Legacy VTK file of the C-alpha trace (Angstrom):
# vtk DataFile Version 3.0
C-alpha trace
ASCII
DATASET POLYDATA
POINTS 436 float
-7.680 40.647 22.717
-4.493 38.819 21.963
-2.558 37.987 18.583
-3.410 35.016 16.810
0.282 33.627 17.367
0.016 34.087 21.512
-3.420 32.697 21.368
-2.635 29.626 19.667
0.397 28.934 21.898
-1.931 29.140 25.330
-4.774 27.054 23.774
-2.236 24.594 22.165
-0.739 24.269 25.818
-3.999 23.978 27.476
-5.240 21.069 25.224
-1.999 19.050 25.871
-2.174 19.309 29.783
-5.860 18.056 29.303
-5.281 15.286 26.859
-2.242 14.221 29.164
-4.487 14.696 31.982
-7.530 12.343 30.368
-9.829 14.608 29.349
-11.978 13.499 26.418
-10.710 14.584 23.193
-14.146 16.009 22.304
-14.335 18.207 25.392
-10.951 18.991 24.974
-11.290 20.414 21.285
-14.151 22.267 21.993
-13.064 24.530 25.222
-9.629 25.038 23.338
-11.723 26.440 20.653
-14.055 28.394 23.286
-10.886 29.350 24.953
-9.112 30.741 21.750
-12.153 32.521 20.495
-12.619 34.355 24.107
-8.949 35.396 23.662
-8.785 36.601 20.322
-12.187 37.556 18.785
-13.576 38.554 22.172
-16.360 36.762 24.954
-19.745 37.511 22.353
-17.928 35.237 19.895
-17.160 32.599 21.932
-20.507 32.407 23.785
-22.464 33.097 20.700
-20.335 29.991 19.048
-21.170 27.680 22.133
-24.895 28.474 21.509
-25.462 27.839 17.996
-22.788 25.012 17.266
-24.444 21.886 18.853
-27.819 22.214 17.576
-26.618 23.339 14.269
-24.343 20.595 14.121
-26.643 17.826 15.505
-29.460 19.152 12.913
-27.646 18.388 10.110
-29.101 16.080 7.484
-26.363 14.941 6.055
-24.888 13.980 9.835
-28.318 12.051 10.387
-26.462 8.953 8.550
-24.377 8.301 11.615
-26.469 7.334 14.098
-28.655 5.500 11.313
-25.382 3.368 9.922
-24.422 2.426 13.716
-27.857 0.968 14.200
-28.633 -0.826 11.580
-24.666 -2.224 12.515
-25.923 -3.170 16.229
-29.292 -4.639 14.765
-27.117 -6.623 12.190
-24.948 -8.121 15.214
-28.043 -8.757 17.677
-29.859 -10.629 14.588
-26.266 -12.880 14.720
-25.251 -12.247 11.509
-21.462 -11.798 12.539
-21.779 -15.507 13.868
-23.507 -17.056 10.533
-20.522 -15.225 8.771
-17.619 -16.523 10.542
-19.214 -20.132 10.673
-19.307 -19.475 6.473
-15.647 -18.270 6.373
-14.739 -21.251 8.803
-16.274 -23.506 6.413
-14.579 -22.594 3.393
-11.196 -21.335 4.704
-10.247 -23.448 7.828
-8.088 -26.246 6.023
-5.658 -23.436 4.356
-2.492 -22.729 6.341
-3.782 -19.571 8.524
-7.504 -20.275 7.540
-9.115 -19.376 10.655
-7.447 -15.951 10.815
-8.214 -15.599 7.089
-12.053 -16.573 7.816
-11.713 -13.791 10.641
-10.654 -11.203 7.981
-13.157 -12.193 5.541
-15.804 -12.212 7.960
-14.923 -9.115 9.756
-14.523 -7.149 6.126
-18.127 -8.809 4.873
-19.553 -7.473 8.470
-17.993 -3.876 7.456
-20.767 -3.874 4.829
-23.375 -3.769 7.581
-21.711 -2.014 10.329
-19.748 1.043 9.710
-17.839 1.309 12.998
-14.344 -0.465 13.808
-15.138 -0.205 17.502
-17.739 -2.431 16.963
-16.354 -4.498 14.282
-13.433 -5.628 16.519
-15.043 -5.822 19.670
-17.801 -9.038 18.077
-15.029 -10.622 16.397
-12.826 -10.734 19.587
-15.589 -12.350 21.042
-16.742 -14.775 18.293
-12.866 -15.448 16.855
-10.549 -15.106 19.410
-11.469 -18.310 21.442
-12.243 -20.538 18.465
-8.384 -19.469 17.245
-6.674 -20.168 20.390
-8.422 -23.623 20.831
-7.135 -24.744 17.720
-3.499 -23.671 18.773
-3.271 -20.439 17.077
-0.418 -18.000 18.482
-2.756 -15.755 20.556
-0.320 -12.893 18.823
-1.141 -13.506 15.704
-5.193 -13.972 16.521
-5.307 -10.703 18.476
-3.303 -9.103 15.852
-5.500 -10.435 12.954
-8.857 -9.523 14.957
-7.660 -5.729 15.432
-6.204 -5.031 12.257
-9.292 -6.485 10.374
-11.779 -4.869 12.672
-10.437 -1.345 10.832
-12.073 -2.637 7.636
-15.037 -1.071 8.530
-13.312 2.385 8.039
-13.188 1.848 4.122
-16.165 -0.759 3.064
-18.763 1.147 2.838
-21.094 2.226 4.454
-18.131 4.356 6.523
-18.749 6.698 9.303
-15.297 8.147 8.619
-16.044 8.936 5.065
-19.083 10.335 6.295
-17.190 12.772 8.427
-14.895 13.338 5.903
-17.201 14.173 3.353
-19.173 16.564 5.794
-15.806 18.797 6.640
-14.684 18.899 3.016
-18.135 19.529 1.501
-17.665 16.421 -0.730
-20.167 13.983 -2.132
-20.939 10.842 0.295
-22.694 9.115 -2.007
-19.182 8.966 -4.039
-16.877 8.829 -1.207
-19.084 5.644 0.601
-18.426 3.860 -2.969
-14.939 5.209 -3.658
-14.105 3.254 -0.367
-15.346 -0.158 -1.717
-12.553 -1.835 -3.689
-9.902 -0.351 -1.493
-11.260 -1.857 1.587
-11.667 -5.122 -0.574
-7.831 -4.976 -1.060
-6.707 -4.431 1.973
-8.737 -7.504 3.132
-7.359 -9.290 -0.126
-3.644 -8.206 1.254
-4.405 -9.027 5.110
-5.142 -12.663 3.852
-2.209 -13.419 1.721
-0.085 -11.990 4.655
-1.572 -14.454 7.062
-0.972 -17.349 4.186
2.392 -16.442 3.617
3.472 -16.249 7.466
1.115 -18.995 8.233
3.159 -21.565 5.442
6.708 -20.098 6.462
5.879 -20.892 10.306
2.984 -23.595 10.715
2.985 -23.555 14.703
1.712 -20.195 14.867
-1.644 -21.362 12.590
-1.645 -25.106 13.009
-4.153 -26.913 10.449
-6.981 -27.872 12.346
-8.392 -31.554 12.428
-12.105 -30.772 10.722
-13.505 -31.715 7.485
-16.443 -30.023 6.245
-18.381 -31.984 2.991
-19.287 -30.112 -0.262
-22.548 -29.795 0.915
-21.758 -28.850 4.298
-20.053 -25.810 2.605
-22.900 -24.882 0.725
-25.357 -24.993 3.393
-23.096 -22.787 5.213
-23.316 -19.878 2.818
-26.984 -19.626 3.808
-26.039 -17.420 6.802
-24.678 -14.811 4.666
-28.042 -13.646 2.976
-28.399 -10.997 5.752
-25.230 -8.965 5.010
-25.781 -9.757 1.167
-29.212 -8.374 1.497
-28.323 -5.125 3.670
-25.026 -4.543 1.274
-27.335 -4.591 -1.879
-30.055 -2.510 -0.411
-27.558 0.365 0.935
-24.544 0.475 -1.434
-26.797 -0.465 -4.558
-29.384 1.694 -3.598
-26.591 4.592 -3.378
-24.591 3.495 -6.319
-27.597 3.493 -8.327
-29.100 6.796 -7.409
-32.482 5.098 -6.195
-31.835 7.434 -2.907
-29.134 9.410 -1.186
-26.892 7.938 1.616
-29.141 9.404 4.403
-32.117 7.488 3.347
-29.768 4.738 2.712
-28.941 4.364 6.397
-32.487 4.694 7.039
-33.536 1.929 4.896
-30.543 -0.001 6.064
-31.582 0.037 9.734
-34.863 -0.878 8.921
-33.790 -3.973 7.009
-31.998 -4.895 9.781
-34.930 -4.449 11.827
-36.303 -7.266 9.481
-33.886 -9.488 9.768
-34.338 -9.939 13.262
-37.811 -9.896 13.090
-37.405 -12.940 10.529
-34.903 -14.451 12.762
-37.486 -14.091 15.869
-34.896 -12.557 18.099
-36.883 -9.408 18.633
-37.716 -8.474 22.307
-38.191 -5.452 24.267
-34.868 -6.133 26.367
-32.772 -6.563 23.030
-34.108 -3.290 21.624
-33.519 -1.519 24.887
-30.108 -2.561 24.437
-29.844 -2.037 20.899
-30.910 1.446 21.182
-28.809 2.030 24.093
-25.662 1.103 22.335
-26.392 3.083 19.297
-27.329 6.077 21.439
-23.971 6.154 23.383
-21.891 5.327 20.192
-23.450 8.344 18.231
-23.147 10.341 21.377
-19.461 10.366 21.808
-18.606 10.512 17.999
-21.367 14.068 17.765
-18.981 15.440 20.673
-15.856 14.704 19.163
-17.876 16.506 15.900
-19.003 19.443 18.082
-16.037 19.985 19.734
-13.681 19.708 16.785
-16.025 22.146 14.610
-15.502 24.747 17.789
-11.867 24.292 17.410
-12.210 24.828 13.604
-14.060 28.241 14.328
-11.467 29.108 16.582
-8.748 28.783 13.668
-10.866 30.273 11.015
-11.817 33.580 12.776
-8.092 33.812 14.075
-6.935 33.518 10.213
-4.401 30.654 11.273
-6.063 28.197 8.579
-5.298 30.696 5.248
-2.248 32.017 7.071
-0.806 28.154 7.445
-2.441 27.443 3.852
-0.442 30.324 2.176
2.920 29.523 4.017
2.997 26.416 2.811
1.723 26.857 -0.449
4.218 29.582 -0.518
7.181 26.654 -0.278
6.238 25.839 -3.783
7.280 21.827 -2.835
6.316 18.937 -5.000
2.767 17.802 -4.623
4.024 14.614 -3.222
5.629 16.437 -0.544
2.589 17.602 0.706
1.074 14.600 0.619
3.865 13.047 2.629
3.695 15.878 5.472
-0.157 15.172 5.487
0.459 11.273 6.167
3.379 11.962 9.018
0.851 14.495 10.524
-1.787 11.500 10.537
0.281 8.970 12.217
1.816 10.678 14.892
-1.295 12.345 15.816
-2.894 9.333 15.550
-0.493 7.186 18.293
-2.410 9.931 20.730
-6.067 10.486 19.498
-9.468 9.509 17.883
-9.531 9.385 14.138
-12.433 11.346 13.894
-10.758 14.041 15.912
-7.522 14.155 13.724
-9.825 14.375 10.246
-11.769 17.693 12.363
-8.064 19.263 13.336
-6.096 18.346 10.453
-8.609 18.793 7.227
-9.496 22.320 7.836
-5.754 23.139 7.110
-4.500 20.735 4.814
-7.350 19.979 2.587
-7.084 23.386 0.671
-3.413 22.751 0.565
-3.448 18.981 -1.037
-6.300 19.974 -3.612
-4.712 23.331 -4.621
-1.551 21.174 -5.382
-3.665 18.795 -7.826
-4.949 15.842 -5.640
-8.553 14.690 -6.263
-10.717 15.131 -3.591
-12.375 11.855 -3.079
-9.090 10.017 -3.764
-7.569 12.215 -0.844
-10.777 11.324 1.055
-9.843 7.519 0.431
-5.883 8.258 1.634
-7.055 9.831 4.777
-9.375 6.844 6.039
-6.651 4.690 5.222
-4.356 6.758 7.001
-6.739 6.831 9.840
-7.193 2.913 9.584
-3.357 2.720 10.143
-3.714 5.273 13.233
-6.540 2.950 15.241
-3.940 -0.096 15.512
-0.267 2.102 15.836
0.989 2.608 19.254
1.029 3.837 21.675
-3.135 4.307 21.753
-4.114 2.081 18.809
-8.088 2.602 19.784
-8.377 -1.234 18.340
-5.922 -2.476 20.005
-7.281 -1.345 23.520
-10.829 -2.739 22.152
-9.625 -6.300 21.659
-7.808 -6.512 24.770
-10.901 -5.218 26.672
-12.978 -7.669 25.221
-10.905 -10.912 24.607
-12.495 -13.654 26.131
-8.953 -15.063 26.342
-6.321 -13.488 28.675
-4.238 -10.672 26.651
-1.504 -8.551 27.473
-1.426 -5.107 25.728
1.954 -6.256 24.438
0.598 -9.730 23.026
-1.885 -7.423 20.838
0.719 -4.980 19.597
3.422 -7.565 18.788
0.772 -8.986 16.833
-0.365 -6.120 14.695
3.114 -5.018 13.863
2.912 -7.502 10.438
-0.493 -6.047 9.562
0.900 -2.389 9.905
3.436 -3.250 7.101
0.853 -4.477 5.094
-1.140 -1.497 5.602
1.929 0.583 4.688
2.434 -1.491 0.969
-1.685 -1.008 0.451
-1.444 2.789 0.866
1.625 2.856 -0.917
-0.734 0.839 -4.192
-3.480 3.543 -3.505
-1.278 6.390 -3.960
0.617 4.733 -6.941
-2.562 3.698 -8.741
-5.279 6.390 -7.967
-7.599 4.533 -10.440
-7.837 1.759 -7.636
-10.149 4.235 -5.959
-11.470 6.658 -8.477
-12.887 3.439 -10.615
-16.243 2.997 -9.087
-16.945 7.148 -8.288
-16.553 7.816 -11.659
-18.942 5.604 -13.362
-21.526 6.028 -10.910
-25.204 7.299 -12.310
LINES 1 437
436 0 1 2 3 4 5 6 7 8 9 10 11 12 13 14 15 16 17 18 19 20 21 22 23 24 25 26 27 28 29 30 31 32 33 34 35 36 37 38 39 40 41 42 43 44 45 46 47 48 49 50 51 52 53 54 55 56 57 58 59 60 61 62 63 64 65 66 67 68 69 70 71 72 73 74 75 76 77 78 79 80 81 82 83 84 85 86 87 88 89 90 91 92 93 94 95 96 97 98 99 100 101 102 103 104 105 106 107 108 109 110 111 112 113 114 115 116 117 118 119 120 121 122 123 124 125 126 127 128 129 130 131 132 133 134 135 136 137 138 139 140 141 142 143 144 145 146 147 148 149 150 151 152 153 154 155 156 157 158 159 160 161 162 163 164 165 166 167 168 169 170 171 172 173 174 175 176 177 178 179 180 181 182 183 184 185 186 187 188 189 190 191 192 193 194 195 196 197 198 199 200 201 202 203 204 205 206 207 208 209 210 211 212 213 214 215 216 217 218 219 220 221 222 223 224 225 226 227 228 229 230 231 232 233 234 235 236 237 238 239 240 241 242 243 244 245 246 247 248 249 250 251 252 253 254 255 256 257 258 259 260 261 262 263 264 265 266 267 268 269 270 271 272 273 274 275 276 277 278 279 280 281 282 283 284 285 286 287 288 289 290 291 292 293 294 295 296 297 298 299 300 301 302 303 304 305 306 307 308 309 310 311 312 313 314 315 316 317 318 319 320 321 322 323 324 325 326 327 328 329 330 331 332 333 334 335 336 337 338 339 340 341 342 343 344 345 346 347 348 349 350 351 352 353 354 355 356 357 358 359 360 361 362 363 364 365 366 367 368 369 370 371 372 373 374 375 376 377 378 379 380 381 382 383 384 385 386 387 388 389 390 391 392 393 394 395 396 397 398 399 400 401 402 403 404 405 406 407 408 409 410 411 412 413 414 415 416 417 418 419 420 421 422 423 424 425 426 427 428 429 430 431 432 433 434 435
């Protein structure tokens, strides 16, 4: 058996090589964990973990909420709720400076209340909003950056898949975490919209005001299209907040509610159902592979005692709590340039969570900060997962350079929002502390 230090170096070197070769992050984490356990604890422990972890992970009642939230979002898309949302926002905001981009942000935030997936959110609004903004003369970079950034709002606005993953890793309340993301998510959307307005006011050429006029009656009629999202939001988040059901039941109720909306809009057919379940299954499988691989890697860290050693070393430095938080943020942002946010959380939280709680930070507040950092990582070069989603889904010709250039102002707005959440923790903790 090798000592933990030597084993860690070998495992990290192997994982770096696999990531550079393009191996899926979940597979990389899993193989790294198995190799580490094989070298440090022995083959019996490694094979025992491989035999038990996949089943014990996917058999989790808490994690069952992930496929249910994904299914709810997929059904909501099939019901055309995204188109209705964008149409309503367009009617009310279209005549303002940057109005179409603001409408996209608002509609994306609202859809986040039924989706939970940043990838789905970004892909859907790229197809809906990108052609419209370009048709009315909007700058392609502003349009692409707006869609990529507002797509990340699904990470904070409940229901959020990342919140569920954080809750499972840190053994916190899923319900309190989901509710905690609501105000920060809406604040993020408001700051995006304010930033768009200021930019369009200073430089009207990037967002010309379209020559369209809607009557007051047309504006009010457009609000009929938002009833579906409002219904799902009240059903799921209202039920969790008032204590009517736990998040997993809420996911099931929300998925069934989305199904009823599809039936009510007469869009139900066999082909649509097959595609819906296929898409939800693929997305769920991808997420679960990352979680399983991450748990295997975390078991390796726990078996070798590396987590306890690192925690003791860092706490022994006796630094100010803010410095530990800044170190956490820097690690997140660096890793976010390279790998998926779920993988980042699985890799970092077993080590950093006990340290940050040990120096006095609230675990629910820390969850929102971690998700906000994950949002930023989703649009940070050179990976920026949402950037690639927008680029690949766009009906309008786009280069990666266009999207990355468009995203930079939104990154600065995200840093400003993060600063507010750190400076005023009550923004995060107000609603969770009021829960019944």
